[in-house]
Residue, then its C-alpha position, 0 to 999 in steps of 0.5 A: m936566419t929570419e925571413i920576411r914574408k909579405v902576407a895580408c890580413h884576413y881578419c876583416h875586409m881591409n887586407c891590411g898589408m902585414l910582414a910575417y918574421v919566419e924562423d925555421g918554419v915558425v913565424t916569430k913576430v907579425a907587424g904591420d907594413p909600412e910600405h903597405p898603401y891601406n895601412l901604412g904600418a898600422q894594425c888593429p886589435r885583431g892584426v895584434s892578435t895574429l900570433e894567438h890566433l895561429n897557435h891557440p890550444n883550441r884550433i882544430n888540428y886534425p880532422l874529427k868525426r862525429i861518434g855520439e849523437r848530433g850535438s853530444g860534442q863526442f868526436k875522434r880524430v881521423g885521417w884526411e883520406e878516411a873524412l874525404e873518402d866517406i864524405a864523397a861517399r855520402i854525397t854520391e849516395l844523396k845525389n844519386k837518391y835525391g838529385a845533386e840539389t840536395i847538397s847544399t853549402i853554408g859560407g860567411t864573408n870572405r876568409t877564403d878563395d871563393f871561385a873554388r867553392r862555386r867551381f866545386f858546386n857547378l861541376l856537382g850540379s847544385p845551385n843551392v849555394i848560400h852566403t850571409a850575402p843578401v845581408c852583407w853588400i850584395p843589395n846594393f852592389l846588385t842594384e847598382a850593377s842593374s842599374f848602372g852596369w856594375g857597383a860604384f866605389d867611394a874609394e875616390i874620396m881622396g880624388g878630391s871629394k868636396c862631401c862624403v856621405v857615410w850612409g849606414h857605415n861606421p869605419g871608425a870601429s870596423y875599416l880603421p884604414e877607411m877612417r883615416t883616409m876620410l879624415m886626410a880628405r877633410e884636412m887636405f880637400g875641406t871634405k865635409i863628412i855627413v853621418i847617417d846613422p841612428v846611433f852616435s857612433e865613432t864615425a859620427a863623432k868626427a863628423d860635420i853633420w850627424l843626422p840620427i835618423r830613426p832606425n830603418s828610415d833611411n829610404a824616406l831620407a833618400l827620397a826626401w833628398l831627392n825631392v829637394i834636389i829635383n824641385e829646387g834644380l839642384y841635379d846636374f841637366e846634362f849628365v841627366e840629359n845625355w846618360t839617363v833614362g827614366f828621369a821623368e818618372l823618377v820626377d813624378r815619383v818623388q813628388a811625394f816625398s817631401p822633407e815635411w813627409a820624412g821628417e815625420k818618418t826619420g826624426v830629423s826636421p825637414e829643415k836639417i833634411a833640405e840642408t843636407a840634401r843641397l849640402y851634397a848635390m852642391s859640393k862636386p865631387a861628392c861620394i856616398a860610402w854606404g855599409v851594410a846596414t842599408d842592406q839589412l833593412g828587410r823589405g825595402s832594401t832594394k828600393g832604399a839603394q834605388a834611391r842612392i843610386a838616383l841620388r849619385a846619378i843625378t848630381g852626376n858624381i858617377d865615374v869622376p875623381g872624388g865621386d863614385v867610381i865604377p871599376g869594372p873588372h880586372p881587364t887581364f887577370i883572370t877573375d873569380w867569375e873566369m874561374e868558377l866554371n858557371d856554364l857548366l851549371p845545366e839550366e835545369q838545375r838552375g831552375k832548382q835554385i831554392g827561392c829564385d822563383r821569389f827573389k830573382l835578383n839575387s839569383w839565377p833569373g836576374y843574374a843570367r839577365l845581368t851577366e849578358n850586359l855586363v859581359r856585353v861592356w866588360g867582356k866579364s860578369l860579377p862572380a856567381e859566389w856572391f850574386c847567384e844564390a839560393h836564399p838562405p831563409s827558404l833553404f833552411r825551411t827547406m831543409i825542415t819541410g822537404t819542400p819543394y825537394p829534400v835538401k839533405a846535405s850541407i858543407i859549411l865553409a868560413d861560417n858559423p851559421l847558427i850565429s850568423y843567420a836570422n832565427s837561429r833557433l829555426v836555423y838550428q833545426a835546420l842543421k839538425s834534420l841533416d843526414l850529412l853536415v861538414a864543417m872547415e873551421y878554426w875552431m869548435t863552434p856551435s854550429a861545427l858541434l853539429a857536424d859529422y865531420v870538423l875539418p881543420a882550415a888553414s888561417w890567412i898566414e898559413r896560405p897565399v892570398l889573391t884577391t880583387t875584392y870578391g872579384v869585383s874590383d879592377f885592382l888585385i891584393a896578392s900575400q905570400r903565404g906566411i908559413q905551410p899549414l900546421y899540423e893537418r891544416k888545409t886551405d879552402i883550395d885544397f880541401w875543394s880540389e880533393l873532394g872534387h877528385r874523389l867525386g870525379q871532377g879531377a880534370y878541372w883541378p889540375w893544380q898542386s897548390d895555391e900558389e900554382i893556381f895564383h900564377y895560372r890567374l896571373e899570366q894573362m897580365g905579363y906576369g908569367t915568367s916569375g912565380f907568384d912569391e916573385f909577383v907579391e915581392y915587387f908588386r903586392m898590389d897590382f892596379a889597372p889603369r884607372e879610366y874615369k867616365k869609362y861610359e863616354t866611350k863604353g856606355f853603361a852595362t845596362p840594356s839602355g846603354k844609360v843609368e837606369l833610374k827606372n831599372s829595366l832589369l827589375e821592371e822584366l823581373g816583375y818588380d818596381p822599377l823606380p825608387n819608393y817608400v816601403v813600410p820598414p817591417f818590425t817597427h811601430e809603424a808597421n805594427p802599432e798593435l805590438a808597440e804596447k807589448y814591445p814598445v822599445i825598438l831593438i837596433a841589431g847587428g853593429g859591428f864593434m872593435p875588437f871583434f869581427h863578425s863571430e869571430h875573435r871570442e877565443i883570443t884572451r887579449l881580445r876577450l879581455l877587451r869585450p868580456d860579455p855582450r853588451v846592449a846599448m841604452n840611454p840613461k833615462l831608458a834605463d832608469q825607467y826600467g830599474i836598469k843600471e850599468g853592468d846589470w844583465v838585461w832581458i831583450e825579447t822580441p815576439t821571435g825569442k829572448i836573450k840577455q845582454r848587459a847593459f851599456l848606458s850611453e847617451g849616444i843611443p836616442y831614448g826608446y832604442v836599444q843597440g844589441e851587439r851581434g855574433w855572441w857565443f861562449p867557448e868556455k861553455d858547455t858543448r853539448d846540446p842544447v846549450l852549444m857554448g851558449v848560442f841561444e843565451s846573448n846571440v842576437n839572431v835569436l831575436l830576428n825574424d827571417d820570415p820570406e814574407f819580410c825579406d826584401e822582394a828582389t834580393g831576399a835580404w832579411c831586416t837584421r837592423t831592427a825588431q819591436c822588444r821589450i827589456g827587463k832587469v835579470e832577477g837571480g839565477e834566471s837562464c835562456i838555455g833551451e826554450c826562454 
């Protein structure tokens, strides 16, 4: 008999609804769920590959222990009991010798139930939790939260938006349901779509207006839009008067940033800058759908976020249908923040968080003050798991140098740090320096090859899911477990719980399964009489009653109770409280002396189908669609360097050198190249220094993560632009080891 299980894909953040057909404990088919509101039954190539991912012969199925030198690729199979006992003993030894802060953890993006990791580390006593968060959504969201008391969502475009500004985002290649929604809004409401992107992307091809700005000139454009809207009186006088503070100071600040000034910075004509500013301001309601490209600009990322916040606020588009809605947390669901037990991390340990003395908004100094404001209005805060972290580039340097104290261990979960963090060779040195490195993984990745233990992770179809979009939305997505984990794979909750029991945390892990935890978290919503599976069967998604203009009764969760165009929290932390222009790092404007040696600008980090980040390189049907890494360039630039379609091309920056295949496209402006991210080669030699080709085509080898060039408030490093030079690879030239 075939059982149909309602599951949710976790191959990207859309969590599309799927149906798993199960016979005798075996998944025979996975199809899109036509009743799911996100994807309406559709599947992208990643979703289609689910069974290959589940049953792939290269999956990690049993715990593995390193038996050779670190990087030798030599492991033996061991049992979970042996692995967990040894890991717990070594953590205890290191903690006793150096303090709990010597244990760290490295994460990527959300495939898992993240409260468990933070709960474990709070109980352990270490503040040194990191993600790729500083370059993925957090600078924008945190700046919004400090300016108007939560992050805003553009998901209300179907509320009648007249204009949608897609800024540094390409849902046409990443979030297909979102792209469909934009096109539906245009069809239904006549929504105008403005795309801001240096590259003629899939989304730009569908836009009414494409603004091909120079890479990393986003901040200049936003400031010029403010200049036009304010000086031409196109702002919402009533909202500004009643619900903002700092408008007079903002008016003074933006006078220097005229369309003519921005035209020189962005490469867009002053006339087009003014025209699009007017279109956005006069099309009410309107929304701004920013993407992670705007998080990845390095120094000045927060300033750009402040400018976009001001645009949303002064046009009166905050928390209205069709505008940028502030959801707040789910009111009755037990949120990630409530599950983390942040109060149990001692104040003394909070002060030891690496980078918190410098990058204060995304660490304990800023998070503690922000939480006070959020709890006052919402009764809950944002999860520390994403919004209160050690600074990754600083943590890697601490691992190597032992300054300000030794960091001797790390647990990697849902991440491949050698691929996903900038300055890959420095990350390599950091991981090699550790006394204990543990990786919980689907595959043997370049980073896992350096680990002492590699532990088998259950994929999304082998575990249930309950998520509120990283713990920040007022709706939740739930999915059933398709099947029990195959072989000896475990969910991450199982891992943290079982390791926690061995470290004296047993009283804080009373649950026996993921479903039991989720049932507990649903009880306050009135679902306590039914099990988790029954909840998914009948509800699948739960939406809290949507209110608009909540600020009229609650006020904004800021010290002033209003939108702070002049941000008092940033000012308190020692940063400029107003939007401003910051010369973007690693551009010819910042480093004119390097322009002759490195005349080309590299655009790095863009996502592309069929892969997501550094995932899916092992899946044959997906790899056949994109067998090699590609660097896109204008045909005129290629001709200048004697490069033809498909040639291997060197890309070199002051930080490193890699090679990718040439892809010629008129969609890339002359003078720029766009390198793909996330590349490694599972088919290559597993031994150090090859490590599956981790240094061969990995764009992060090229990127500088020096804290001096990171965003001043959040620590975001620059992954989008770098000065580079290119050249055709000749003969048997190689880039293994040091190039």
